[in-house]
A tleap script that builds the chain and sets N, CA, C and O, in Angstrom:
source leaprc.protein.ff14SB
mol = sequence {
  NMET TYR PHE TYR ALA ARG ASP TYR ALA ASN
  ALA GLU PRO MET ILE ARG LEU TYR ASN SER
  LYS TYR PRO ASP GLU PRO THR SER ILE PHE
  TRP MET ALA ARG ILE THR GLU ALA THR LYS
  ASP LYS ASP TYR LYS THR GLY ALA ALA LYS
  ASP TYR TYR ASN GLN TRP ILE GLY LYS ILE
  ASN GLU ASP PRO ALA LYS LYS LYS ILE CPHE
}
set mol.1.N position { 8.486 -8.857 -8.987 }
set mol.1.CA position { 8.088 -7.648 -8.074 }
set mol.1.C position { 8.961 -7.812 -6.886 }
set mol.1.O position { 9.117 -8.937 -6.412 }
set mol.2.N position { 9.624 -6.624 -6.295 }
set mol.2.CA position { 10.259 -7.001 -4.733 }
set mol.2.C position { 9.511 -7.469 -3.873 }
set mol.2.O position { 9.922 -8.395 -3.173 }
set mol.3.N position { 8.336 -6.996 -3.720 }
set mol.3.CA position { 7.423 -7.628 -2.432 }
set mol.3.C position { 7.714 -8.987 -2.466 }
set mol.3.O position { 8.201 -9.585 -1.507 }
set mol.4.N position { 7.371 -9.613 -3.775 }
set mol.4.CA position { 7.095 -10.970 -3.491 }
set mol.4.C position { 8.288 -11.820 -3.448 }
set mol.4.O position { 8.247 -13.037 -3.269 }
set mol.5.N position { 9.448 -11.068 -3.635 }
set mol.5.CA position { 10.753 -11.652 -3.472 }
set mol.5.C position { 11.265 -11.071 -2.030 }
set mol.5.O position { 12.456 -11.041 -1.723 }
set mol.6.N position { 10.347 -10.675 -1.302 }
set mol.6.CA position { 10.561 -10.179 -0.066 }
set mol.6.C position { 11.934 -9.031 -0.050 }
set mol.6.O position { 12.662 -8.851 0.927 }
set mol.7.N position { 12.019 -8.556 -0.959 }
set mol.7.CA position { 13.087 -7.180 -0.949 }
set mol.7.C position { 12.516 -6.012 -0.634 }
set mol.7.O position { 12.620 -5.086 -1.439 }
set mol.8.N position { 11.952 -5.865 0.337 }
set mol.8.CA position { 11.338 -5.030 0.978 }
set mol.8.C position { 12.023 -3.468 1.101 }
set mol.8.O position { 11.367 -2.439 1.267 }
set mol.9.N position { 13.640 -3.561 0.964 }
set mol.9.CA position { 14.168 -2.452 0.981 }
set mol.9.C position { 14.233 -1.782 -0.215 }
set mol.9.O position { 14.522 -0.587 -0.255 }
set mol.10.N position { 13.895 -2.700 -1.591 }
set mol.10.CA position { 13.932 -1.894 -2.442 }
set mol.10.C position { 12.453 -1.774 -3.002 }
set mol.10.O position { 12.196 -0.903 -3.833 }
set mol.11.N position { 11.484 -2.651 -2.545 }
set mol.11.CA position { 10.096 -2.510 -2.838 }
set mol.11.C position { 9.602 -1.022 -2.315 }
set mol.11.O position { 8.947 -0.321 -3.086 }
set mol.12.N position { 9.866 -0.647 -1.246 }
set mol.12.CA position { 9.430 0.735 -0.785 }
set mol.12.C position { 9.646 1.768 -1.734 }
set mol.12.O position { 8.726 2.399 -2.255 }
set mol.13.N position { 10.954 1.962 -1.984 }
set mol.13.CA position { 11.224 3.084 -2.923 }
set mol.13.C position { 10.489 3.150 -4.429 }
set mol.13.O position { 10.090 4.136 -5.048 }
set mol.14.N position { 10.464 1.844 -4.755 }
set mol.14.CA position { 9.754 1.817 -6.076 }
set mol.14.C position { 8.197 2.148 -5.853 }
set mol.14.O position { 7.609 2.864 -6.664 }
set mol.15.N position { 7.482 1.557 -4.623 }
set mol.15.CA position { 6.038 2.121 -4.623 }
set mol.15.C position { 5.980 3.529 -4.165 }
set mol.15.O position { 4.876 4.066 -4.252 }
set mol.16.N position { 6.815 4.121 -3.765 }
set mol.16.CA position { 6.923 5.493 -3.566 }
set mol.16.C position { 7.132 6.203 -4.986 }
set mol.16.O position { 6.298 7.057 -5.289 }
set mol.17.N position { 7.847 6.013 -5.606 }
set mol.17.CA position { 8.065 6.463 -6.861 }
set mol.17.C position { 6.604 6.091 -7.953 }
set mol.17.O position { 6.194 6.871 -8.812 }
set mol.18.N position { 6.174 5.121 -7.736 }
set mol.18.CA position { 5.061 4.849 -8.429 }
set mol.18.C position { 3.724 5.844 -8.091 }
set mol.18.O position { 2.928 6.295 -8.915 }
set mol.19.N position { 3.728 6.030 -6.727 }
set mol.19.CA position { 2.847 6.931 -5.779 }
set mol.19.C position { 3.177 8.582 -6.256 }
set mol.19.O position { 2.289 9.434 -6.290 }
set mol.20.N position { 4.228 8.782 -6.517 }
set mol.20.CA position { 4.467 10.021 -6.962 }
set mol.20.C position { 4.114 10.475 -8.195 }
set mol.20.O position { 3.737 11.604 -8.511 }
set mol.21.N position { 4.307 9.254 -9.042 }
set mol.21.CA position { 3.786 9.507 -10.437 }
set mol.21.C position { 2.342 9.305 -10.677 }
set mol.21.O position { 1.880 9.864 -11.672 }
set mol.22.N position { 1.681 8.720 -10.059 }
set mol.22.CA position { 0.366 8.319 -10.093 }
set mol.22.C position { -0.270 8.729 -8.327 }
set mol.22.O position { -0.461 7.977 -7.371 }
set mol.23.N position { -0.449 10.141 -8.462 }
set mol.23.CA position { -0.971 9.907 -6.886 }
set mol.23.C position { -2.408 9.475 -6.809 }
set mol.23.O position { -2.846 8.801 -5.876 }
set mol.24.N position { -3.088 9.872 -7.779 }
set mol.24.CA position { -4.705 9.543 -7.658 }
set mol.24.C position { -4.993 7.919 -7.811 }
set mol.24.O position { -6.157 7.534 -7.698 }
set mol.25.N position { -4.056 7.078 -8.037 }
set mol.25.CA position { -4.226 5.742 -7.724 }
set mol.25.C position { -4.077 5.391 -6.630 }
set mol.25.O position { -3.220 5.894 -5.904 }
set mol.26.N position { -4.974 4.326 -6.206 }
set mol.26.CA position { -5.046 3.763 -4.727 }
set mol.26.C position { -3.715 2.510 -4.688 }
set mol.26.O position { -3.133 2.251 -3.635 }
set mol.27.N position { -3.458 1.983 -5.704 }
set mol.27.CA position { -2.738 0.977 -5.732 }
set mol.27.C position { -1.302 0.983 -4.748 }
set mol.27.O position { -0.853 0.148 -3.963 }
set mol.28.N position { -0.885 2.146 -5.123 }
set mol.28.CA position { 0.366 2.272 -4.137 }
set mol.28.C position { 0.149 2.465 -2.592 }
set mol.28.O position { 0.998 2.128 -1.766 }
set mol.29.N position { -0.891 2.956 -2.315 }
set mol.29.CA position { -1.338 3.269 -0.732 }
set mol.29.C position { -1.381 1.711 -0.289 }
set mol.29.O position { -0.834 1.391 0.767 }
set mol.30.N position { -1.994 0.793 -1.048 }
set mol.30.CA position { -2.241 -0.521 -0.698 }
set mol.30.C position { -0.891 -1.358 -0.540 }
set mol.30.O position { -0.725 -2.181 0.361 }
set mol.31.N position { 0.061 -1.052 -1.529 }
set mol.31.CA position { 1.167 -1.493 -1.531 }
set mol.31.C position { 2.164 -1.226 -0.273 }
set mol.31.O position { 3.007 -2.015 0.155 }
set mol.32.N position { 1.898 -0.068 0.160 }
set mol.32.CA position { 2.608 0.684 1.269 }
set mol.32.C position { 1.966 -0.080 2.387 }
set mol.32.O position { 2.739 -0.400 3.290 }
set mol.33.N position { 0.996 -0.358 2.486 }
set mol.33.CA position { 0.226 -1.167 3.811 }
set mol.33.C position { 0.900 -2.442 3.776 }
set mol.33.O position { 1.425 -2.886 4.796 }
set mol.34.N position { 0.926 -3.097 2.623 }
set mol.34.CA position { 1.542 -4.486 2.671 }
set mol.34.C position { 3.003 -4.637 3.103 }
set mol.34.O position { 3.469 -5.553 3.781 }
set mol.35.N position { 3.674 -3.528 2.570 }
set mol.35.CA position { 4.973 -3.847 3.209 }
set mol.35.C position { 5.396 -3.266 4.374 }
set mol.35.O position { 6.414 -3.609 4.977 }
set mol.36.N position { 4.557 -2.294 4.747 }
set mol.36.CA position { 4.580 -1.980 6.511 }
set mol.36.C position { 4.193 -3.352 7.198 }
set mol.36.O position { 5.015 -3.766 8.016 }
set mol.37.N position { 3.078 -4.105 6.988 }
set mol.37.CA position { 2.975 -5.017 7.421 }
set mol.37.C position { 4.075 -6.186 7.551 }
set mol.37.O position { 4.338 -6.726 8.626 }
set mol.38.N position { 4.580 -6.454 6.533 }
set mol.38.CA position { 5.738 -7.184 6.287 }
set mol.38.C position { 7.191 -6.864 7.005 }
set mol.38.O position { 8.143 -7.593 7.282 }
set mol.39.N position { 6.978 -5.650 7.160 }
set mol.39.CA position { 8.543 -5.198 8.113 }
set mol.39.C position { 8.235 -4.661 9.314 }
set mol.39.O position { 9.172 -4.755 10.106 }
set mol.40.N position { 7.272 -4.135 9.743 }
set mol.40.CA position { 6.713 -3.595 10.999 }
set mol.40.C position { 5.993 -4.220 11.717 }
set mol.40.O position { 6.150 -4.112 12.933 }
set mol.41.N position { 5.029 -5.023 11.215 }
set mol.41.CA position { 3.792 -5.484 11.864 }
set mol.41.C position { 3.751 -6.894 11.617 }
set mol.41.O position { 2.602 -7.240 11.340 }
set mol.42.N position { 4.759 -8.050 11.612 }
set mol.42.CA position { 4.411 -9.255 11.101 }
set mol.42.C position { 3.425 -10.230 11.487 }
set mol.42.O position { 2.889 -11.084 10.780 }
set mol.43.N position { 3.237 -9.942 12.899 }
set mol.43.CA position { 2.108 -10.512 13.650 }
set mol.43.C position { 0.873 -9.719 13.721 }
set mol.43.O position { -0.006 -10.181 14.448 }
set mol.44.N position { 0.625 -8.583 13.090 }
set mol.44.CA position { -0.757 -7.987 12.771 }
set mol.44.C position { -1.222 -7.459 14.259 }
set mol.44.O position { -2.398 -7.237 14.550 }
set mol.45.N position { -0.139 -7.300 15.124 }
set mol.45.CA position { -0.349 -6.777 16.726 }
set mol.45.C position { -0.479 -5.297 16.989 }
set mol.45.O position { -1.256 -4.820 17.816 }
set mol.46.N position { 0.417 -4.545 16.151 }
set mol.46.CA position { 0.562 -3.092 16.327 }
set mol.46.C position { -0.320 -2.086 15.480 }
set mol.46.O position { -0.470 -0.913 15.821 }
set mol.47.N position { -0.866 -2.616 14.401 }
set mol.47.CA position { -1.465 -1.948 13.586 }
set mol.47.C position { -0.852 -0.927 13.099 }
set mol.47.O position { -1.332 0.206 13.113 }
set mol.48.N position { 0.496 -1.288 12.521 }
set mol.48.CA position { 1.501 -0.382 11.872 }
set mol.48.C position { 0.844 0.163 10.383 }
set mol.48.O position { 1.001 1.283 9.897 }
set mol.49.N position { 0.320 -0.598 10.002 }
set mol.49.CA position { -0.367 -0.330 8.521 }
set mol.49.C position { -1.847 0.357 8.447 }
set mol.49.O position { -2.492 0.710 7.460 }
set mol.50.N position { -2.114 0.413 9.658 }
set mol.50.CA position { -3.544 0.934 9.681 }
set mol.50.C position { -3.609 2.439 8.929 }
set mol.50.O position { -4.548 2.652 8.162 }
set mol.51.N position { -2.995 3.068 9.071 }
set mol.51.CA position { -3.252 4.443 8.524 }
set mol.51.C position { -3.044 4.342 6.923 }
set mol.51.O position { -3.722 5.115 6.247 }
set mol.52.N position { -2.191 3.481 6.277 }
set mol.52.CA position { -2.111 2.781 5.152 }
set mol.52.C position { -3.258 2.530 4.446 }
set mol.52.O position { -3.474 2.911 3.296 }
set mol.53.N position { -4.086 1.806 5.227 }
set mol.53.CA position { -5.448 0.903 4.882 }
set mol.53.C position { -6.512 2.016 4.929 }
set mol.53.O position { -7.483 1.971 4.174 }
set mol.54.N position { -6.331 3.012 5.812 }
set mol.54.CA position { -7.360 3.926 6.028 }
set mol.54.C position { -7.420 4.954 4.867 }
set mol.54.O position { -8.500 5.340 4.418 }
set mol.55.N position { -6.280 5.362 4.420 }
set mol.55.CA position { -6.048 6.130 3.098 }
set mol.55.C position { -6.645 5.420 1.825 }
set mol.55.O position { -7.425 5.878 0.990 }
set mol.56.N position { -6.108 4.275 1.901 }
set mol.56.CA position { -6.229 3.272 0.615 }
set mol.56.C position { -7.886 3.379 0.547 }
set mol.56.O position { -8.522 3.764 -0.435 }
set mol.57.N position { -8.449 2.937 1.854 }
set mol.57.CA position { -10.179 2.849 1.754 }
set mol.57.C position { -10.664 4.452 1.154 }
set mol.57.O position { -11.375 4.621 0.163 }
set mol.58.N position { -10.169 5.393 1.898 }
set mol.58.CA position { -10.545 6.922 1.323 }
set mol.58.C position { -10.527 6.981 0.081 }
set mol.58.O position { -11.459 7.491 -0.541 }
set mol.59.N position { -9.357 6.419 -0.562 }
set mol.59.CA position { -8.849 6.568 -2.172 }
set mol.59.C position { -10.069 5.799 -2.942 }
set mol.59.O position { -10.723 6.433 -3.771 }
set mol.60.N position { -10.375 4.422 -2.663 }
set mol.60.CA position { -11.515 3.890 -3.285 }
set mol.60.C position { -12.640 4.201 -2.998 }
set mol.60.O position { -13.520 3.763 -3.739 }
set mol.61.N position { -12.938 4.839 -2.137 }
set mol.61.CA position { -14.529 5.468 -1.890 }
set mol.61.C position { -14.396 6.755 -2.473 }
set mol.61.O position { -15.480 7.313 -2.301 }
set mol.62.N position { -13.705 7.424 -3.006 }
set mol.62.CA position { -13.751 8.623 -3.868 }
set mol.62.C position { -14.280 8.092 -5.289 }
set mol.62.O position { -15.191 8.682 -5.869 }
set mol.63.N position { -13.772 7.151 -5.727 }
set mol.63.CA position { -14.460 6.711 -7.247 }
set mol.63.C position { -15.076 5.355 -7.145 }
set mol.63.O position { -14.275 4.423 -7.216 }
set mol.64.N position { -16.441 5.032 -6.982 }
set mol.64.CA position { -16.886 3.644 -6.929 }
set mol.64.C position { -16.331 2.805 -8.110 }
set mol.64.O position { -16.071 1.635 -7.828 }
set mol.65.N position { -16.154 3.120 -9.112 }
set mol.65.CA position { -15.620 2.349 -10.276 }
set mol.65.C position { -14.553 1.584 -9.999 }
set mol.65.O position { -14.333 0.508 -10.556 }
set mol.66.N position { -13.616 2.258 -8.859 }
set mol.66.CA position { -12.168 1.597 -8.556 }
set mol.66.C position { -12.334 0.666 -7.727 }
set mol.66.O position { -11.355 -0.071 -7.600 }
set mol.67.N position { -13.482 0.360 -6.936 }
set mol.67.CA position { -13.840 -0.783 -5.960 }
set mol.67.C position { -13.790 -2.016 -6.970 }
set mol.67.O position { -13.146 -3.048 -6.783 }
set mol.68.N position { -14.494 -1.756 -7.945 }
set mol.68.CA position { -14.799 -3.253 -9.024 }
set mol.68.C position { -13.181 -3.688 -9.299 }
set mol.68.O position { -13.025 -4.896 -9.478 }
set mol.69.N position { -12.034 -2.899 -9.351 }
set mol.69.CA position { -10.782 -3.380 -9.729 }
set mol.69.C position { -10.550 -4.327 -8.492 }
set mol.69.O position { -10.348 -5.511 -8.760 }
set mol.70.N position { -10.553 -3.979 -7.288 }
set mol.70.CA position { -10.447 -4.691 -5.934 }
set mol.70.C position { -11.447 -5.663 -5.707 }
set mol.70.O position { -11.462 -6.299 -4.653 }
savepdb mol mol.pdb
quit
């Protein structure tokens, strides 16, 4: 996976493609948060990924069964 190879330039479009194919899955939102942290908020000081994490929490709260996956 591009993320683990620290190839964030290729990871982001792949995650966006995944999200467009599976918009109801919270996984893509979680990975966008991780990419945003890695590229824009390495020290976790600006909260750049906060919106993605809030969206992700909202998605997993829609279906309690999805919480067990994480």
